[in-house]
C-alpha positions in Angstrom: -138.1 89.2 -4.7 -137.9 88.6 -8.4 -134.4 87.2 -8.1 -135.6 84.7 -5.5 -138.5 83.6 -7.8 -136.0 83.3 -10.8 -133.7 81.1 -8.7 -136.7 79.0 -7.5 -137.8 78.5 -11.1 -134.3 77.5 -12.1 -134.2 75.0 -9.2 -137.5 73.5 -10.4 -136.1 73.1 -14.0 -132.9 71.4 -12.6 -134.9 69.2 -10.3 -137.1 68.2 -13.2 -134.0 67.0 -15.1 -132.5 65.2 -12.1 -135.7 63.6 -11.0 -136.6 62.6 -14.5 -133.2 60.8 -14.9 -133.5 59.2 -11.5 -137.0 57.9 -12.2 -135.9 56.6 -15.6 -132.9 54.9 -14.0 -134.9 53.4 -11.2 -138.0 52.2 -12.9 -136.9 52.0 -16.6 -140.2 53.6 -17.4 -139.9 56.5 -19.9 -143.5 57.6 -19.4 -143.2 58.0 -15.7 -139.9 59.8 -16.0 -141.2 62.2 -18.6 -144.3 63.0 -16.6 -142.2 63.6 -13.5 -139.9 66.0 -15.4 -142.8 67.8 -17.0 -144.5 68.3 -13.7 -141.4 70.1 -12.3 -141.1 72.2 -15.5 -144.8 73.1 -15.1 -144.0 74.2 -11.6 -141.2 76.3 -12.9 -143.5 78.0 -15.4 -146.1 78.7 -12.7 -143.4 80.2 -10.5 -142.6 82.6 -13.4 -146.2 83.8 -13.3 -145.3 85.5 -10.0 -142.9 87.7 -11.9 -144.1 90.9 -13.6 -146.0 89.5 -16.6 -145.0 89.9 -20.1 -146.6 88.4 -23.1 -143.7 86.1 -23.9 -143.6 84.7 -20.4 -147.3 84.0 -20.5 -147.0 82.3 -23.9 -144.1 80.2 -22.7 -146.2 79.0 -19.8 -149.1 78.2 -22.1 -146.7 76.3 -24.3 -145.3 74.2 -21.4 -148.9 73.3 -20.3 -149.8 72.4 -23.9 -146.7 70.2 -24.4 -147.3 68.5 -21.1 -150.9 67.7 -22.0 -149.9 66.5 -25.5 -147.1 64.3 -24.2 -149.4 62.8 -21.5 -152.1 62.0 -24.0 -149.6 60.6 -26.6 -148.0 58.3 -23.9 -151.4 57.1 -22.7 -152.5 56.3 -26.2 -149.8 53.6 -26.6 -150.4 50.5 -24.4 -147.5 49.3 -22.2 -146.0 46.0 -23.3 -147.1 43.0 -21.2 -144.6 41.9 -18.6 -144.5 38.4 -20.1 -143.6 39.7 -23.5 -140.8 41.8 -22.0 -139.3 38.8 -20.1 -139.4 36.6 -23.2 -137.0 38.8 -25.1 -134.2 38.5 -22.5 
């Protein structure tokens, strides 16, 4: 059972990388891509909670959640450029 959970966690990490790159390539929006990847990585951390707990695993999950919250707040603090301003530079 623990091996299955470890593989599921690894799949979530990989899916986060792949989906983040796909979203970035499709939408050209770094914020959305980073949020997508962070959500998958948060899922991987939560899956690891199903494993026998150790202090380091719990601290790693807390760190993932904290980083996700900080990045989300930092990205929302900076306004997006207006579409007209972006088109004028081309």
